[in-house]
ROPA-585722 format. One record per residue (C-alpha): x, z, y. Coordinates in pm, whole numbers, plus 50000, padded with zeros to 5 digits. Layout:
N
XZY...
This chain:
826
310438443678644312078411478756314558390078596317048365878755315028336478684311328348478648309178377078573309128398878260306358417378112305918452878259306688470977934308838462977624306868445877352307158452576963308028420076797309538408276471312728388276547313988361276309317398344876337318438318076109321478294876068321768262575901324828265375692327728239275702325728215875946328958200876095330218193875738326918177575656327158153875946330698144875851329528137275487326408116875549327258100775903325628105276240322568081576188321648097475856322158132275999319938125276307317158114276074317618144975853317558168276152314418152276284312708158875950314058193775977312618198576321309138186076200309428211475903310198239776166307348230276382304818229576097306048263275970306078277976313302348268476352301498280576006303098314976049302238320276428305948320376544307208315076895310498295976914312708310777172315948291277110317578266276871320878249176801322158247576450319968277976394316678291976516315588323276713311808330776668309368358976749306388369376546303708394476636303808407176267306908411776053305068396775734304538364675938308358362976007308998368175630306598341975528308388317075763311788325775639310658324775265308988288675319311848277075535314188285475253312158267774995311458236875209315068233675312316018232774950313288205774864314488186175184318178187675065317068177474699315258146774825318268136575030320898145374763322618170875013322818209474989320718224875259320678262975280320258287375567320958323475627318258345975794318018379775953314748397176021314348429176234311558446276424311958462576749311168463277115312158434377339311638425677709310188389277745309898369878071309298333278158311948316578345311108299778681310558261378699313868257178889315758276078627314188255878322315058222978532318598235478558318838237678166317578274278116315128281477813311548286177908311338321277775314008348877773314308376477534316488407177570316768441377426318798459677140316608444476870318058409876941321668415576846320598436576560318618406276421321548383276491323948405876326321848407376011321648369576006325538367776057325968390475755323738370775520325268347175249323798310375246320248311975121319968349775185317238366875386318378402675515316098427075663316498457975864314838490475731311888488875955311338451575884311738457675516309238487975525306608466775711306878436275515306908452175183303688470475249302118438475365303678416975102300138411974927299388388975227301778363375087299508356674798300758348874436304488345774558304508383174639304578390374263307858368774225309608385074510312678406774437313848433874687317368447174700318798476674898322348470775015323008503975173324218513575531326338489075732328188492776053327648463976292329688455476600327748463876899325268486776717326128522676771324668537376443324788526976076321908504975964320308502575625320328466475504317828451075256317308418275102314268399574981313948366474814312688344974523314858341574214316298307574216316418304274604318088337174703321588351374617320178386374562323608401674572325698424474808326508406975139330188398075212331788421275491333498404175792335028418176118331648422776284329898439075983331458465675755329828483475484329688520675551331368538475252331818576675196335308587675289336188593574936335598555774846337768542675122341188529575018342968548075276341648582075149342148576274785345638593874771344358622974970341298625274747343318627874428345388655374590342278674174703340838671274352344068685674206343978714074451340268723774429339508711974078336448693373962334298723073943334918731874318334268696474418331038696374236329938729174401330608715274740329468679274722326688669374955323158662774825322818626374714320988604374988317778590774919316978553375010314128562875246313408546475583311438558175874307748553775827307908546075457305148556875237304818583174957302118591174705301288628374670300368636274311297888663674223299238698374208300288709573859298758745373884299948767573594299738798673797296348807973642294628809573994292128782674073292328790274454295458769274469293958736874303292798722374631294228744674891297888737774799297298700674798295858702775149298548725175274301218699075156299288671775323299058690375649302768696175657303498660575574301088646575818302988663876108305888640976043306268608376221308848597875966306908601475633303478586975567301258597275283299078571675096295378579275184293028591974923290828560874961293818537974885294878558974590291328557574455291248518474509294548514074344293508537174048290388514374008292468482273999294868499173750291788510273550292708545073542289738567873418288268586673706288538619873516292328617073476294438636873720296848619373952299838631973746303268619373789302728588473567299558576873729301118584274086304208563673985301858534173877300028537974214303118538974407304648508274240301578489174307301188498674673304878496174757305288533274828308818543374817308688578074665306178599874454305988635974550304958657874232303928693374364303488723174121302928760674128303698785273855304488823073800307948834273722309408869273729306368882373907306418856674179304668823874268307098794074265306088764074482308028732674399307988695474479309898669574270310788635774436310318608274186311548572374215308518551374117310628523373977312798544273743310538574173711313778595573762313448626873966315928621874255315418655174435313608688274392312738715674631311258750074562310438783174729309138817974610306238836774727305518872774638301708871174683298968845874744299148853475115302888841175106302228807974944301618789275263304878800075412306538788775083304818754375116306048751975470309558759275367309458732575075307958706375309310478710175582313398708475344311838678775162311378660175501314948666775583316078655075233314278622075311316258616875636314078631275889315888645676202316328682176291314738674676630311728659776474311248688276222311478713676504308518699076665306368706576371304188738076371304478763376089301758755975835299948790275861299708784476245298778747876206295968754875961294878788375841296308819175676293118821875467293398801975140289718801675075289098785475418291848759575344290208752975005286758747875162288298724775424290138704075146286828700474962285018689575286287588662775366287158650375003283428650475053283818630175372285868604275192283178600274936280398597975221278748629975090278138640475465275508668275397277898684275133280888680875377279008697775667278408727175438281798729675323283278727975681280818756175762282068776175471285748772175594284718785575941282948815275782286248823675608288208817675926286208813376254289448802876433290368775076185290888748576450291048719176222287798727676051286098728276382287558694776465286548680676126282928692676163282718677976513284038646076383281578644676109278598652976331279668623476566279848601976269276148609276172275178604876533274578641476611276908641976910275228670477089275588693176793279358683076762279998695177123280188733477055282738726476762284738702876987284918730177257286098755577002288658732676865289938726877234290158764277289292228765876981294288734077031297598753977020296968759776658296788722676595299718700276496300758675776766299218646576592295868663976562296168675676920296308639477040293448629976810291368659076948292198648977298290858613477225287758625677069287008649677346287388621877605285138599377398282478626677388282728635077766279558620177927281448599978190284518594777958286548564177870288938573177589290918541177553294298553977685293948586177480293538565977163296318543077262298718573277314297868583076951298478548176832301888544077005303258578676925301968578076560302008539676472300568548076125297588567176271295128541976172292318561076369294488556476690295128518776612291448510776508289768531376806292138516077052291228481076924287478491476940287568501477315289748470977401287058449377244284368465777422286228455677754286678421477637290508425077621290868403877313294538396477297295518432677344292758443677083294038420176813297448436976791295918471076728293298457276502296038441276284298098472576284295118491676140294338463375884297218471675657296438479675286297408516775336294638520975597291658539175428289048522175670290748488975698287578469475647286428479276003289788469376154289578435775985286068432376125287508438576466290048411776410286968389376323285428398176656288648387576850288698354776649284988347176731285408357077094288348332277119286518303576930288648306876621285498303676397287118296676049289498325876091286728348076203284548338475889287468347275664287948380875835284228391275817284118378275451287198400075369285618431475538282548423875332284468423774993286248456375084282978473275154281158456774845278798437775047277608402474963276718393475318276758407375668275148399776004278608393676164279088363175942275698350476060277038353276414279898328876330277768304476157275468304576465278498297976687279288268076466275658257476500275398257676124271788270976144270708262675788273788281975645272858311575893269298311875773270358311475411272858340175467270098359075664268128358675336271098373675141271448404475379271218437275181268558461875266269488479975592270848514175528269808529675866268238521976190271368508576355271788482376082268128474876118268608466976478271618445676407269728424976153266908419776411269418411076687270978382876472267478369976395266748368076763270218350176833269548323476567266288314676745267738318177093270488293177024267818267376921265748275577234262998288177015261038313977219258398316876935261238324376684262708350576915259258368776958258448367076582262018381476508261278411676742257848417476598259138417476239260518452276246258918487076333260508504576632263028530576544261528563776465264498586676471266788577876770265388576277127268478557177231267758530776955264058528377075265218522477422267488494577301264778476677117262688477777417265458461877614265758434877357262208425577432262988422477802266098401577714263788377077514261338376777808264018368078048265488341077821262088326077788261758327878165258698349578153257978378878391256758408978209256688440478450254868460078160257988456477933260248465378207258118495878286258158506177916262018505877916262098526578243259638551278100261918556977789265208554877972264908574578291264098608678135267328604277919269428600478243268588634878349270648650778073274158647978249275928664877965274778641577681277678624877509275718592877503275308591777897277808563277950275768540977694272648550277875274058540778211274988507578064271438502777948270148512678300272388484978454271048460678186267538469478293268498463078653269848428978574266908418678370264498430378644266588409378901266388379078666262628383778641262338385479024261348421779018263838431079305261728462279422262298478079072265908468779059266698480879402264928513779341266808519379014270108512179189269488535779493268138564879265271058563479027274048553279258275978584879221275608585878850276778550778822279758557679036280778587878823281218566678515284928559578413284128529678190285448497078321282538479878146280058500678348282058491378656281958452678594278148453978534277758474278841279598446479037277228420778864273908437278974275178443479322276018406579352272658398379216271168420479469272968400679744271808368579586268168380779605268808386679982270038352180011273568363080080275518342279839278918345980014278528383879990277738379179631280708359979555282838386079727281548411879496282128389979186285648377079251287518409679190286208413178830287098377978731290288388078541289608371978201287788404478086284548398278288281278396478097279688363278046276908370878278279358373578564280118337778527276378329578504275778348878837278748330779000277308297478880274198307179076276148316079380277808282879389274368265079353273118284879652276388276479851275948239479751279528238379610279098211779348282778212979222282868251479182279348250179023280568226378749283668247078699281398276878608279428253678375282648243178204283908279178177280618287678003280788258377778284378268377672283398305377597280638301177354282258324677109282718351177374278888348677454278378358877082281148383777054280788406177357280178440077194279128459977508275698477977473275378466977107275528430077196272328431777389272948401377611273758377077332270448357577349270368355077721273968343177742273448315677481270198306177671272158303278009274668280677825271748258277710269738260478022269508230978272270998247678578271438216478790272908219379132270098218379396269898231979747267428257079858
């Protein structure tokens, strides 16, 4: 999409937009004079620059005010709060009042760089357009001096993440100022305020021609007389009968806490099944988010609630207050007049007042799910969800199962998975399927569990059955299933399927985290960071993994101190004292003694994969010190994996990597890898096939580096069709590298360069640059040769952070950065 002065991004980008305005700046100049004002504004500009760097802001425009973009809403709020505080201090030192008004909104914008000619003519370097821009500007214009106003979406995002502001988060006060009508904005917008006592007005904004508070008709002056007449005619009783249900201050994507079901019906069948049914109904919504079981558990522990105590309305209220959830849902079921009554109360966690209640009757247990469905739909509508959105939801009996025993077993299975009791969970999923063989979500749950415990082949039948029953799944679960099925397809690459889930349901943390994971695998670090941060919010049940993904991005981009903090935070969230990932960063910083000390603190490996990762980092520590003896000893320190043939193959490849890094030819080691790997490649339906093909290309590359071109060429020829069938871009890039190496072996450097150039888009593996450096050496191109050396030197973090094939090439990439690859002619 082309702008007048430059080129925009292809798609709108989600950004936090902050507008500020320095109040009474002209009066200030008149008061203190031009010279003093110039000095003051210079101090102000230095302050803004420091805060902009601290909070990762991008300044788009400035005059008396500022227009900044932030990737995250909480960063925009952090900037605004610090800006207000620092302005106050600056004015205090100069004995002048300095205050600013601020408006923060989150929305999609188009961003493009202006051309050099346009900038020289006076245009801004960057242009930003979109409906989000006037919305943020209108909020700023409405604010009183010293006031920070937020849109509903900005308030929701910042309030959930406010703990990232540290101790000051406890002092913040939040105010809801109701719906407002802004000039140029077609619909009424909820306005919120946040601030620190002593710095913020914390009062209702003042209306002006471009912003008017939306009041009910009966509160508007022009309608008062008519209202009095109406009341006289109809009477107070009639008005009470006809008055609308009071609105609840609930914004799209806000969070709720679902309390335990208060079951006084006398039937234990409802204890877990009813809770799960309510959750399934709520999870179909893109409007309401339910705080996860793991987050509730963590919050209970911090609140020191005894584990045996139910999540009743009082405990749920405490959890909601602590986690910033907007509402508590208190469900119950009881018998009355021979019927079952399903009810849900909406409780405000601040006041503990019930602000709404919904109920439905069921004649028999088999009718309870329909009653739950009725209650959930009316509840969602009461919270403000649109009719169109509700119509997209599937009736609960169809979306889950009509068999309450199957639903109860499924609920218990999900709880067991959350507690990492995987064997128990598998049996409970099977029990659910015994009760209802067509329970699509149970098939999907069992498939997901089997993948998690590395039994992918066993997961396939359940995945296929879930796919056959996909019409019985809610929309969100269908997207989830599609992504999983793509991931388990032998030749598949599920990135875009996970991305669709993440974009359609922004609070699907599985979608956000898995999108980040596959982007990381493809070295697309800037994109990955966005999704990793979205999955790192406190409400995410597995946020430690997403924070770890952020750490990999930071390591790959040489932000070592940030990476250390991220990996340490992930350790704390998973109750670990040390991790191999933090050792990676210490090696990147060449802090070898610290790395060695941390290695000694690693807890016992819990499985074969973690054993391999520990072995990997010990090899890496020796490799970065060019210590071949240390690498060999690190490999010899562990017994080969006994359970997983794929892990055994990987360890054999690690031996070949060390041989190559130590510049030793070892045909026996290469043959051992072939003997283990080639039989595995015959099973073209195995879900691990894509990983195995990547290991095949690694074997080819190592054979080429060791001068065994016959083995390499044979492997490439025999598996050409298989390699070509893979959809993974990582496989495609490694295929280009080994084909280029093949041309180098035939003394055809120009052809090799032609094969490498198309993959040099910033996501190429480090070894692509190593191969290109060798191409330039053979071509005798000294300048290009040194450019590749400079690239390798500048990408030390990436050499360690490349995750493809379980970081197999780490030691070799570091060796190639250390090696004396001087330019010499053949």
